[in-house]
C-alpha positions, 0 to 999 in steps of 0.5 A: 500499500503506497502511503506516500505517493508521488502526486500530492493531493489537496486535503483539509486539516481533518485529512478529508479530500478536497472537493473535485478531485478525479476518482483516480486522485481521490483513491490515491489520497485515500492511501496517504496517511491523511486519507487513511486517517480520514477513513478511520474517522468515518469508521469510528463515527459512522458518518459516511454515505454509500450510495453505491456498493463500490463506495464502500471499498476503501472503507473495508481497506481502512478497517482491514489495516486497522485490524492488523490484516495489512497484507489483506488490505494491500491485496484489495488495493492492488485489485481495485487500482486498475479501476480507480480512474473510472470508479469512485471507491470512497465514500462521501461524508455524511451529516449523521451516522449511517444506520447500524446493521439491522436498522430498518425504516418504514419510509426513506428520507426522500419519500418523506420529503416528497410527501411534506413537499406535496402539502399544498396550501388548502384554500378552505384553511386560508379562508377560515384564517381570513374570516377570523383575522379580518372579517370577524373584527370588522363585524364586531365594529359594525355591531358596536356602531349600531349598539351605540346608535340605539343607546345614543339620543342623537343616533348613529354617528355619520362620520363613524358610519362612512368610515366604516363603510369606506374601510369595508371597501378597502378590506373587500378589495384586499381580501378575497378568500372569504366570501361570506361577507358577500351573502346579502342575507347574512347579519353583517350584510344587513348591518351595512345595508342599513348603514348605507341607507341611513347615510344616503337618506337619513333614515330607514324604512320600516322593513329594513329597520326591523331586519336591522333589529333582528340581526343585532339581536342575533349577533349579540345573542350568538357572541355577546355584546363586543367588549363583554367578557364572553365576547372577549374570550371567544375572540382571544381564542379565535385570534390565537387559532388564526394567528398560528403559523399554517401547516405549509409554513411549518413544513418549510423548516423541516424540509431544510432539516432533511435536505442534508440527509441520504435520500435513500435511507431512514434516519436515527434522528427522526425524533429530532427532526420532528421537534419544535421550531428552533430559535434559528429556524424562527429567525430565518423564516419569520415564525414565532420564536417560542418553540412552535410544535410541529403539527401532528400530520407533519410530525407523524410524516417525519417519523415515518423515516425513523431508523431502528431495529425491526423489533423496536419499530413493531413494538412502537406501533410504527408499522400498521400491518402485517403487509407493511411489516413484510415490506419493512422486514425485506430491508433487514433480510436483504442486508442480514449478512451485515448482522454476522459482524461482531465489529459494529463498524464493519457491520455498519459498512457492510449493511450500507453496501447491501442497502446501496441502490435499494428502492422502496418501489420494489421492496421485495427485490432481494434474492439469494442470487442478488445476495450472492452477487453482493458477497462476491464483490472483492471488498466484501470477500475480503472482510467476509472472514470476520462475518458469520454468513452461516446457516445458523445465522440465517435461521436466526434472522428468520426466527427474529423476523417471524417471531416479531410479526407473530408478536406484533400481528398475532391475528395475521400470522404470516402473510403471503408477502412475508413468506416471499421475504423470508423464503431466501432465509429458509433456504439459506438456513437449511430448513429442509423444505420450501415455504408454502406460497399462495396460490396453492394451484395454478389457475390456468391448469389446476396444478397443485403446489408440491409444498402443500404435502410438505407443510401438511406433514409438518402440521400433522407432526405438530398438531396431531392430537391437540385442540387444533386437530379436535377443533377443526375436525381434522383427520391427520392420519388420513392427511399423512397417508396423502403425504406418504403417497404424494397425492397432491390431487387427493389433498386438494380433493380433501380440502374441497370436501372439507369446504363443502364444495366437491370438485372445488378448485384450490385456485379459485375458490376461497373457501377451498383455499382456506381449508388448505390454510387450515390443514397446513397452518400456512407454514407456521407449523413448519416454522415451529418445528424446523426453525424453533420460532416462539414469540417472545411473550409466549404462545398464550400472549399470541393467542389472546392477541389473535383473539382480540384481532378476531373480535375487533369492530373494524375486522372484516369477516375474512380477517376475523376468520383468519385471526380466529384460525391463528387463536386456535393454533397458538392455544394449541401450542400453549402448555396446559396451564397457559391453555386454560388461562388463554381461554379464560381470556377469550371468554372474558373478552367475548363477555365485553363484546356488544350482544350481536358480536358475542352471539357471533362467537359463542358457538366457536367458543363452545366448540373450543371449550369442548375440544379443550375438555376432550383433551 
C-alpha cells in the first residue's frame, strides 16, 4: 500500500479529500496517512454515505489495515487500482451516522420529503384564517356602531358610519379568500345595508329597520356584546387559532432539516427532526420564536423515516399492518449478512453496501442470487472472514422476523408477502423444505403446489392430538397417508370436501383455499418445528392477541376468520396451564363484546371449550 504517493492531493486539516478530485486522485489520497486517518474517522463515527456498493471499498481497506490485516488490505488495493480512474471507491461524508446493521425504516428520507413538499396550501384553511383575522373584527365594529346608535339619543354617528363603509371597501378589495361577507342575507350584510341607507337618506324604511333589529339581536345572542367578557374570550381564542403558523409554513423548516440527509435511507434522528421550531429557524422564516411544535400530521410524516431495529419499530406501533411489516422486514433480510459481523463499524459498512441502491418501489427485490452477487464483490470477499454468513445465522434472522411479526400482528400470522421475503432465509438456513406460498394451485391448469404436502406433514407432526386437530375436525392420519403417497390431487380433493365444495378448485375458490390453510397452518407449523420460532411473549399472549384481532369491530369477515384460526393454533401450542389461562382471556373479552358480536362468537367458543375438555 503506497502511503506516500508521488503526486500530492489537496486535503483539509481533518484529512478529508478536497472537493472536485478525480476518482484516481481521490483513490490516491485515501491511501495517504491523511486519507487513511479520514477513513478511520468515518469508521469510528459512522458518518459516511455509501450510495453505490463500490463506495465502501476503501472503507473496507481502512478496516482491514487497522485490524492488523495489512496483507489483505494491500491485496484489495491492488485489485481495485486498475479501475480507480473510472470508479469512485471512497464514500462521501454524511451529516449523521449511517444506519447500524439491523436498522430498518418505513419510509426513506426522500419519500418523507416528497410527501411534505406535496402539502399544498388548502384554500379552505386560508379562507378560515382570513375570516377570523379580518372579517370577524370588522363585524364587531359594525355591531358596536349600531349598539351605540341604539343607546345614543342622537342616533348613529354619520362620520363613524362613513369611515366603516370606506374601510369595508378597502377590506373587500384586499381580502378575497373569504366570501361569506358577500351573502346579502347574512347579518353583517344587513348591518352594512342599513348603514348605507341611513347615510344616503337620513333614515330607515320600516322593513329594513326590523331586519336591523333582528340582526343586532341575533349577533348579540350568538357572541355577546362586543367588549363583554364572553365576547373577549371568544375573540381571543379565535385570534390565537388564526395567529398560529399554517402547516405549509411549518413544513419549510422541516424540509431544510432533511435536505442534507441521504434520501435513500431512513434516519436515526427522526425524533429530533420532528421537534419544535428552533430559535434559529424562527429567525430565518419569521415563525414564532417560542418553540412552536410541529402539527401532528407533519410530525407523524417525519417519524415514518425513523431508522431503528425491526423489533423496536414493531413494538412502537410504527408499522400499521402485517403487510407493511413484510416491506420493512425485506430491508433486514436483504442486509442480514451484516448482522454476522461482531465489529460494529464493519457491520455498519456491510449493511450500507447491501442497502445501496435499494428502491422502496421494489420492496421485495432481494433474492439469494442477488445476495451472492453482493458477497462476491472484492471488498466484501476481503472482509468476509470476520463475519458469519452461516445457515445458523440465516435461521437466527428468520426466527427474529417471524417471531416479531407473530408478536406484533398475532391475528395475521405470516402473510403471503412475508413468506416471499423470508423464503431466501429459509433456503439459506437449510430448513429442509421450501415455504408454502399462495396461490396453492395454478389457475390455468389446476396444478397443485408441491409445497402443500410438506407443510401438511409438518402440521400433522406438530398438531396431531391437539386442540387444533379436534376443533377443526382434522383427520391427520388421513392427511399423512396422502403425504406418504405424494397425492397432491387427493389433498386438493380433501380441501374441497372439507369446504363443502366437492370438485372445487384450490386456485379459484376461497373456501377451498381456506381449508388448505387450516390443514397446513400456512407455514407456521413448519417454522415452529424446523426453525424453532416462539414469540417472545409466549404462545398464550399470541393466542389472546389473535382472539382480540378476531373480535375487533373493524375486522372484516375474512380477517376475523383468519385471526380465529391463528388463535386456535396458538392456543394448541400453549402448555396446559397457559392454555386454560388463554381461553379464560377469550371468554373475558367475549363477555365485553356487544350482544350481536358475542352471539357470533359464542358457537365457536363453545366448540373450542369442548375440544379443550376432550383433551
